[in-house]
C-alpha positions in Angstrom: 37.6 -2.8 7.0 34.3 -4.4 6.1 32.5 -3.7 2.8 29.4 -1.7 3.4 26.4 -2.1 1.1 26.0 0.8 -1.2 23.5 3.3 0.2 20.3 3.4 -1.7 17.2 5.7 -1.7 14.9 3.8 0.7 12.3 6.6 0.3 12.0 5.6 -3.4 10.5 2.2 -2.8 9.2 0.0 -5.6 5.7 -1.6 -5.7 5.7 -5.0 -4.1 2.9 -7.6 -3.7 2.5 -6.3 -0.1 2.3 -2.5 -0.8 2.5 0.2 -3.4 5.8 2.0 -3.8 6.6 5.6 -3.6 5.7 6.6 -7.2 2.4 4.8 -7.1 1.5 6.4 -3.7 2.6 9.9 -4.9 0.5 9.6 -8.0 -2.5 8.2 -6.1 -2.5 10.9 -3.4 -1.7 13.8 -5.8 -4.7 12.7 -7.9 -6.9 12.3 -4.8 -6.1 16.0 -4.0 -6.8 17.0 -7.6 -10.1 15.2 -7.6 -11.2 16.7 -4.3 -10.6 20.1 -5.9 -12.3 19.3 -9.2 -15.3 17.8 -7.5 -15.6 20.7 -5.2 -15.5 23.1 -8.2 -18.2 21.1 -10.0 -20.4 20.9 -6.9 -20.0 24.6 -6.2 -20.8 25.4 -9.8 -23.9 23.1 -9.8 -25.3 24.2 -6.5 -24.0 27.7 -5.9 -23.4 29.3 -9.3 -22.1 32.8 -9.1 -21.3 32.5 -5.4 -17.9 33.5 -4.0 -16.9 29.8 -3.8 -17.9 29.2 -7.4 -16.0 32.3 -8.4 -12.9 30.9 -6.6 -13.1 27.3 -7.8 -14.7 27.2 -11.2 -12.0 29.2 -13.1 -9.5 26.5 -12.1 -11.7 23.5 -13.2 -10.2 23.1 -16.7 -6.7 23.7 -15.5 -6.9 21.1 -12.7 -8.7 18.7 -15.1 -5.8 19.0 -17.5 -3.3 18.3 -14.8 -5.4 15.3 -13.7 -5.5 14.0 -17.3 -1.7 14.2 -17.5 -1.4 12.4 -14.1 -3.9 9.8 -15.2 -1.9 9.0 -18.3 1.3 8.8 -16.3 -0.4 6.7 -13.6 -1.9 4.3 -16.2 1.5 3.8 -17.8 3.1 3.3 -14.4 0.4 0.8 -13.3 1.0 -1.2 -16.5 4.8 -1.1 -16.0 4.4 -2.3 -12.3 1.6 -4.7 -12.9 3.5 -7.9 -12.0 4.8 -6.6 -8.7 1.8 -4.7 -7.4 -0.5 -5.9 -4.6 -3.2 -8.2 -6.0 -6.8 -7.1 -6.2 -8.9 -8.4 -3.3 -11.8 -9.5 -5.6 -13.1 -9.4 -9.1 -15.4 -6.5 -8.1 -12.3 -4.5 -6.9 -10.5 -5.1 -10.2 -13.6 -4.0 -12.1 -14.0 -0.9 -9.9 -10.3 0.0 -10.5 -10.7 -0.5 -14.2 -13.8 1.7 -14.3 -11.9 4.4 -12.3 -9.0 4.4 -14.8 -11.4 4.4 -17.8 -13.3 7.4 -16.4 -10.1 9.2 -15.3 -9.0 9.1 -18.9 -12.3 9.5 -20.7 -13.8 12.5 -18.9 -10.9 14.9 -19.5 -10.5 13.7 -23.1 -14.2 14.4 -23.7 -13.8 17.8 -22.0 -10.8 18.6 -24.3 -12.8 17.4 -27.3 -15.6 19.8 -26.3 -13.1 22.6 -25.8 -11.6 22.0 -29.2 -14.9 21.8 -31.0 -16.0 25.1 -29.5 -13.1 26.9 -31.3 -11.9 28.6 -28.2 -8.2 28.6 -27.5 -7.0 26.6 -24.5 -3.8 27.1 -22.5 -4.0 25.2 -19.2 -1.6 26.7 -16.7 -0.3 29.0 -19.5 0.8 26.1 -21.8 -0.7 26.6 -25.2 -2.5 23.4 -26.0 -5.2 24.4 -28.5 -5.2 27.5 -30.7 -8.6 29.0 -31.2 -10.3 29.1 -34.6 -13.2 31.0 -36.2 -16.4 30.3 -34.3 -18.2 29.9 -37.7 -16.3 26.6 -38.0 -17.5 25.4 -34.6 -17.8 21.6 -34.5 -21.3 21.2 -33.0 -21.0 17.4 -32.7 -17.9 17.7 -30.5 -19.5 20.4 -28.3 -22.7 18.4 -28.0 -20.9 15.2 -27.2 -18.9 17.0 -24.5 -22.0 18.7 -23.2 -23.8 15.4 -23.0 -21.1 13.2 -21.5 -18.5 15.2 -19.6 -20.6 16.2 -16.7 -22.6 13.1 -16.4 -19.5 10.9 -16.5 -18.0 13.2 -13.9 -20.8 12.5 -11.5 -20.4 8.8 -12.2 -16.7 9.1 -11.4 -17.6 10.9 -8.1 -19.9 8.0 -7.2 -17.1 5.5 -8.0 -14.6 7.5 -5.9 -17.0 7.5 -3.0 -17.4 3.8 -3.4 -13.6 3.3 -3.6 -13.1 5.2 -0.4 -16.0 3.2 1.3 -14.5 -0.1 0.2 -11.0 0.9 1.4 -12.5 1.8 4.8 -14.6 -1.4 4.8 -11.5 -3.5 4.3 -10.0 -2.0 7.5 -12.3 -4.2 9.6 -10.7 -7.2 11.5 -10.3 -10.3 9.3 -10.2 -8.4 6.0 -7.3 -7.5 3.8 -6.1 -4.1 5.1 -5.9 -2.4 1.7 -5.5 1.1 3.0 -2.1 0.3 4.5 -1.0 -0.7 1.0 -1.5 2.9 -0.2 -0.5 4.7 3.0 3.2 3.7 2.9 
């Protein structure tokens, strides 16, 4: 009888220099779906306020944003843990673009949470009590104003970066280029 190698979970692949592993891909595509929803809610709210679409999407904006922040924190920690075995960036511009994406993915919801806290309103995303409310007379105007000034504007900047990220991935599918999309497709 021959010794057989121990079975292993091939579906749970690690990151390698050639492609992203299962956890990296799952985080990436889960966040892509979340961002599609969050941007759709923001666009509907900005362009069709009080429409049926706005009424459907806008009430979920903070909840989906909270999930995205948790995923962004997890994703950043995972990326740091996998840094030595991940596929290399194709250029300095790609590395800067990814750094900006990560920075905004963390900063935007943090600013939104700061605004929410400063308003004194309770916040329980997906029913999980995150912030108790407090007396509106103790409202922290600086936090509300900072959030009002930066959250939306940085959100639109993130949307522009995401569109650029998608365009760059598609650009790199041309012959003779590094096929970066395959790295994330599995």
